[in-house]
C-alpha positions in Angstrom: 103.1 85.1 133.8 102.5 82.1 131.8 101.4 83.6 128.6 101.5 86.7 126.2 98.8 88.2 124.1 98.9 90.1 120.9 96.0 92.1 119.3 95.7 92.2 115.5 93.9 94.8 113.4 93.5 93.9 109.6 92.3 97.1 107.5 90.7 95.9 104.6 89.2 97.8 101.7 85.5 96.8 102.7 86.2 95.0 106.0 87.7 95.4 109.5 89.1 92.1 110.9 90.2 91.9 114.6 92.0 89.0 115.9 93.3 88.3 119.5 95.8 85.7 120.2 97.2 84.2 123.5 100.5 82.1 123.9 100.4 79.7 126.6 103.0 77.2 127.6 101.4 74.5 125.3 100.3 76.4 122.1 98.8 79.6 120.7 95.1 80.2 121.0 92.9 82.3 118.9 90.8 83.7 121.8 88.4 86.1 119.9 88.1 87.5 116.4 85.6 89.8 114.6 84.8 90.5 111.0 82.8 93.8 110.3 81.6 95.1 106.9 82.7 98.9 106.6 81.0 101.7 104.8 82.4 102.6 101.4 85.8 104.6 101.1 84.2 107.8 100.1 82.2 107.9 103.4 85.3 108.8 105.3 84.1 110.2 108.8 81.4 107.6 109.0 83.8 104.8 108.1 86.4 106.2 110.8 83.8 106.5 113.3 82.6 103.0 112.8 86.3 101.6 112.9 87.0 103.4 116.1 83.8 102.1 117.9 84.5 98.6 116.8 88.2 98.7 118.0 87.2 100.1 121.2 84.4 97.7 121.7 86.6 94.6 121.0 89.5 95.8 123.4 86.9 96.4 126.2 85.3 93.0 125.7 88.5 91.0 125.8 90.4 93.6 128.3 93.3 94.1 125.9 96.3 96.0 126.5 97.2 98.8 124.0 100.9 98.3 124.0 101.0 95.1 122.0 99.1 95.9 118.8 100.3 95.0 115.4 98.1 96.2 112.1 98.1 95.3 108.5 97.0 97.7 105.7 95.2 96.5 102.5 97.0 94.6 100.1 95.8 96.7 97.2 97.7 99.8 98.8 101.1 98.4 98.7 103.6 97.3 95.9 105.8 94.3 96.4 108.9 94.0 94.2 111.4 91.0 94.2 115.0 92.6 93.5 118.5 91.3 92.4 121.3 93.8 93.5 125.0 93.4 93.5 126.4 92.2 96.9 128.4 95.5 97.4 125.1 97.2 98.0 124.6 95.1 101.1 126.5 97.8 103.5 124.1 100.4 102.7 121.1 98.5 101.4 118.2 100.8 102.7 119.8 104.0 101.2 120.2 102.2 97.8 116.7 101.1 97.8 115.6 104.6 98.9 117.7 106.1 96.1 116.5 103.4 93.5 112.8 103.3 94.6 111.5 105.3 91.4 112.7 102.5 89.3 110.3 100.0 91.1 107.3 102.1 91.9 105.4 104.9 90.2 105.9 107.3 93.0 108.6 109.7 94.2 110.9 108.2 96.8 109.9 111.0 99.3 106.3 110.0 98.9 106.7 106.2 100.3 107.5 104.1 103.4 109.1 100.8 102.6 111.0 97.7 104.3 112.8 94.7 102.9 114.2 91.5 103.6 117.1 89.7 102.2 116.0 86.1 100.8 119.2 85.0 99.4 123.1 85.9 99.1 126.1 84.8 97.5 129.6 86.1 96.6 128.2 88.4 94.0 124.3 89.0 94.5 121.6 89.8 96.9 118.2 88.5 96.2 115.5 90.4 98.4 111.8 91.5 98.5 110.7 94.9 99.2 107.3 96.3 100.2 106.5 99.9 99.4 103.4 102.1 100.4 102.7 105.6 99.9 103.0 107.5 103.3 99.6 109.0 103.1 98.1 105.7 103.4 100.2 104.8 106.6 99.6 108.2 108.1 96.0 108.1 107.8 95.8 104.7 109.7 98.4 106.0 112.3 96.4 109.2 113.0 93.1 107.5 113.4 94.5 104.9 115.9 96.2 107.7 117.9 92.8 109.0 118.7 92.0 105.9 120.6 95.7 105.7 122.1 97.0 102.9 120.1 100.6 103.2 118.8 101.2 100.0 116.9 104.6 97.9 117.3 104.7 96.9 113.7 102.7 97.4 110.3 102.4 94.4 108.1 100.6 93.3 104.9 98.3 90.3 104.5 100.9 88.4 102.2 103.5 88.2 104.8 101.0 87.5 107.7 99.7 84.6 105.9 103.2 83.5 105.0 104.3 83.8 108.6 101.2 81.6 109.6 101.8 79.1 107.0 105.5 78.8 107.7 104.8 78.4 111.4 102.3 75.4 111.1 104.2 73.7 108.0 107.5 72.2 109.6 108.9 70.3 106.6 109.4 71.4 103.0 108.9 68.5 100.5 106.9 70.1 97.7 106.3 73.6 96.0 103.4 75.3 97.6 101.0 78.0 96.2 99.2 80.3 98.6 96.0 81.5 97.0 94.1 84.3 98.9 90.6 84.9 97.5 89.0 88.4 98.3 85.8 90.0 96.9 87.3 91.9 94.3 90.9 90.3 93.8 93.0 87.2 94.2 96.6 86.9 95.3 99.1 84.2 94.4 102.4 83.6 96.4 104.7 81.0 95.2 106.8 78.9 97.7 109.5 76.4 96.7 110.4 73.2 98.3 113.2 75.1 100.5 110.4 77.2 102.1 111.6 80.1 100.2 109.2 82.8 99.0 109.8 83.3 95.2 107.1 85.6 93.8 103.9 87.2 94.5 101.0 88.6 92.0 97.9 90.5 93.2 95.2 90.6 90.5 91.6 92.1 90.1 88.8 89.6 89.8 84.9 90.2 88.6 82.1 88.6 90.2 80.9 85.3 88.6 84.3 84.6 87.2 86.5 83.6 90.2 87.2 80.0 89.3 88.0 80.5 85.5 90.0 83.7 86.3 92.3 81.8 88.8 92.8 78.9 86.5 93.6 81.2 83.5 96.2 83.0 85.7 97.7 79.6 86.6 98.3 79.1 83.1 99.8 82.4 82.3 101.9 82.1 85.3 103.2 78.6 84.2 102.0 77.0 87.4 100.8 74.0 85.3 104.5 73.1 84.4 106.3 70.1 84.4 106.3 70.2 88.2 102.7 70.8 88.8 102.1 67.4 90.2 104.5 68.2 93.2 102.7 71.6 93.9 99.8 71.9 96.4 97.6 75.0 96.3 96.5 76.4 99.6 93.3 78.3 99.3 91.9 81.1 101.9 90.4 84.4 102.1 87.2 86.2 102.9 85.9 85.4 99.2 86.3 81.5 99.7 83.5 79.3 100.5 82.8 75.7 100.2 81.5 75.9 96.7 84.3 77.7 95.3 86.7 75.3 97.2 85.1 72.3 95.6 84.9 73.8 92.0 88.7 74.4 92.2 89.3 70.8 93.4 87.4 69.5 90.5 89.0 71.8 87.8 91.3 70.4 85.3 95.1 70.2 85.8 94.9 71.3 89.5 96.0 68.2 91.3 95.9 69.2 94.9 93.8 71.9 96.5 93.6 72.0 100.1 93.0 74.7 102.9 96.3 75.9 104.6 97.6 74.1 107.8 96.5 75.6 111.3 97.3 72.6 113.4 99.5 74.8 115.9 96.4 77.2 116.4 93.8 76.3 119.0 90.6 78.0 118.1 88.5 79.0 121.2 85.7 80.7 119.5 83.4 78.8 117.0 84.2 79.8 113.4 82.2 78.3 110.6 84.9 78.5 107.9 88.3 79.5 109.9 90.3 79.9 106.8 88.4 82.9 105.4 90.5 85.0 108.0 93.6 83.0 107.7 96.0 85.9 106.8 94.2 88.0 109.7 95.3 85.4 112.3 99.0 85.6 111.1 99.0 89.4 111.9 99.3 89.2 115.8 101.4 86.3 115.4 104.4 88.2 115.0 103.9 89.4 118.6 104.4 86.1 119.8 107.1 84.3 117.7 109.8 85.4 115.6 108.5 85.3 111.9 110.3 84.1 109.1 109.0 87.0 107.0 109.9 90.1 109.1 108.5 93.2 107.3 107.6 96.5 109.2 106.2 99.6 107.4 106.0 101.5 110.3 108.3 104.8 109.9 111.6 104.5 111.3 111.3 107.4 113.8 108.3 105.6 115.2 110.2 102.4 115.9 112.9 104.3 117.8 110.2 105.6 120.1 109.5 102.1 121.3 113.0 101.9 122.8 113.0 105.4 124.5 112.1 103.7 127.9 115.8 102.9 127.7 116.8 106.5 127.6 116.6 107.1 131.4 118.6 103.9 132.1 121.4 105.1 129.8 121.4 108.4 131.5 121.6 106.8 134.8 124.6 104.7 133.6 126.6 107.8 132.3 126.2 109.7 135.7 127.1 106.3 137.8 130.1 106.2 135.4 131.1 109.7 136.0 130.8 109.1 139.8 133.1 106.1 139.8 135.6 107.7 137.7 136.1 110.6 140.1 137.0 108.1 142.9 139.8 106.6 141.0 143.4 107.5 142.7 144.9 110.4 141.4 147.8 108.3 140.2 145.7 106.5 137.9 144.8 109.8 136.4 148.6 110.6 135.3 149.2 106.9 133.9 146.4 107.4 131.5 147.7 111.0 130.5 151.1 109.2 130.2 149.5 106.7 127.7 147.4 109.4 125.9 150.5 111.3 125.0 152.3 108.1 123.6 149.2 107.5 121.6 149.0 110.8 120.1 152.8 110.6 119.1 152.0 107.4 117.5 148.9 109.0 115.5 151.1 112.0 114.5 153.6 109.5 113.2 151.1 107.5 111.2 149.0 110.4 109.9 150.5 110.5 106.4 149.4 106.7 106.1 146.0 107.4 107.4 145.6 110.1 104.8 146.8 107.9 102.1 144.3 105.2 103.0 141.6 107.7 103.4 142.4 108.9 99.7 142.2 105.3 98.8 138.9 104.9 100.5 137.4 107.9 98.9 138.6 106.3 95.3 137.0 103.1 96.4 133.6 104.9 97.1 133.7 106.8 93.9 134.3 103.5 92.0 131.4 102.0 93.9 129.1 104.8 93.0 130.2 104.4 89.4 129.4 100.7 89.3 126.0 101.4 90.9 125.2 103.9 88.1 126.2 101.2 85.7 123.8 98.7 87.2 121.2 101.3 87.1 121.6 101.9 83.5 121.8 98.2 82.8 118.6 97.5 84.7 116.5 100.1 83.0 114.5 97.4 81.3 110.8 97.2 82.2 109.9 94.5 84.7 108.6 91.4 83.1 106.0 91.0 86.0 104.6 94.5 84.8 104.2 93.4 81.3 102.2 90.3 82.3 100.1 92.3 84.8 99.2 94.7 81.9 98.8 92.0 79.4 96.4 90.1 82.2 94.3 93.4 82.9 93.9 94.6 79.1 93.1 91.4 77.3 90.0 89.5 77.4 89.5 86.4 79.4 88.9 84.6 75.9 92.2 85.3 74.7 94.8 82.5 75.2 98.6 83.2 74.9 100.7 80.3 74.6 103.9 82.0 73.9 105.4 85.5 75.0 109.0 86.5 74.0 110.5 89.6 75.5 114.0 90.8 74.5 115.2 94.4 74.7 112.4 96.6 74.1 110.4 94.4 72.0 107.8 91.7 72.8 106.3 88.9 70.5 102.9 87.4 71.7 101.5 84.3 70.1 98.1 83.0 70.8 94.3 82.4 70.0 91.6 84.9 70.2 87.8 85.3 69.0 88.8 88.3 67.0 92.5 88.9 66.8 92.2 92.3 65.0 90.6 93.7 68.2 93.8 92.9 70.0 95.8 95.6 68.2 93.7 98.5 69.3 93.6 97.3 73.0 97.3 97.0 73.0 97.8 100.5 71.5 95.8 102.0 74.2 98.1 101.0 76.9 100.8 103.3 78.0 103.2 100.6 78.1 103.3 99.4 74.4 103.9 101.2 71.0 104.0 100.2 67.2 101.7 97.1 67.7 101.4 95.1 64.5 100.8 91.5 63.3 104.0 89.5 62.7 102.1 87.0 60.3 98.8 86.8 58.9 96.0 85.7 61.1 94.7 82.3 60.6 91.9 80.4 61.7 91.9 77.2 63.8 89.1 75.2 65.4 89.7 74.5 69.0 88.0 71.6 71.0 87.1 72.1 74.6 84.6 71.0 77.0 81.8 73.0 75.5 82.6 71.6 72.1 84.4 73.0 69.0 84.8 76.7 68.4 86.6 78.6 65.7 89.5 80.8 67.1 91.9 83.0 65.1 95.7 82.2 65.6 97.6 85.5 65.8 101.3 86.5 66.1 101.8 90.4 67.4 104.8 92.3 68.2 105.1 95.5 70.0 107.5 98.0 71.4 108.0 98.6 75.0 107.1 102.4 75.5 107.5 103.2 79.1 106.2 102.2 82.5 102.5 102.0 83.8 
């Protein structure tokens, strides 16, 4: 056979996106796709019936096999964390992450599936990212697909599928890149450095009519307009993008380069008016055709093992064959083995005290390692800076401009400008993350000059204690 195929199912909050890829000797082809509006989540039965019907029709139209299907769950359903751990945790990294998961997510460890990938390691530290999702979310999708005989090989998220498609098409890294996915009610920012390393990810809500301004404000708050902004390129895609929004972003102040992401290695067989709307969806089945750079799989571990059960009969056949061959060996060979076994047993008995001493040392080592992990856990109890930025982004009005934020220990200081600085105290007090919110200095009024002319703003400086987690 001169080609392979892969079928991708992208579950979104309000849409279902289906993509079908074929790999030939020359390149990868997008054979067919479909973008379908879905009923609201509250209409569960009607929504499930429609999804099953759409998938079955797509499979029938393209004569797709059901044994090479990859799905993606909505980005809103998952939590991404970039984590730094001691190198000593590498040997049992999955167990460590499972034990430490309540530190990174607002759920119990037995309520989630997760997967991870190491980004970088040195002599002392591991840098990795982990993706967590509630088991109920995954189980509902698997239960629905089981009704039509689909057992997916892998479960991804739109972030990693878009990154894999980006890396597959982008050969040389000579600048920082920002992947910006724009949806109906959210936008996501993924930062990639010059070495093609995934550095961070931010998923933020958005209201209708404020897309461009909200995105630019987020860029400012995240420091994307820093000293190296001229060397950065912003690649825009997603269901919420159109020509008008793309042009408005290109005209925005301080944004130097705005492009649609590269797709030069994907041949599109079916006409698409604006193919970059389903960019991340095309990256989902790509994992079934290439070795992806970002290899995350949220499929439960026990279901992954079932994929390999086809080798079990071969394994048993090999065991039986080995037994038959062993019986045919000469009897003399058996006695030689027995003699060697006795010699080995004698040697074991001689060295048993040394082995027990080594075992005791190993137990002491494991105890010290456990103590070190506990110390690292205590040291890492501080609230994530990303959580603080996310909380401030959600509760502060879009008219507020924060130009300086200091975070030390259990206290933050915020400096900036607002239409009414006094309103900020009550907004911050309502947050479960902050307490003892107060002004550090008197509020002063300054006149700010902008595109729309001069406007009077109140300059403030506020401090607050970090109370807990969101």
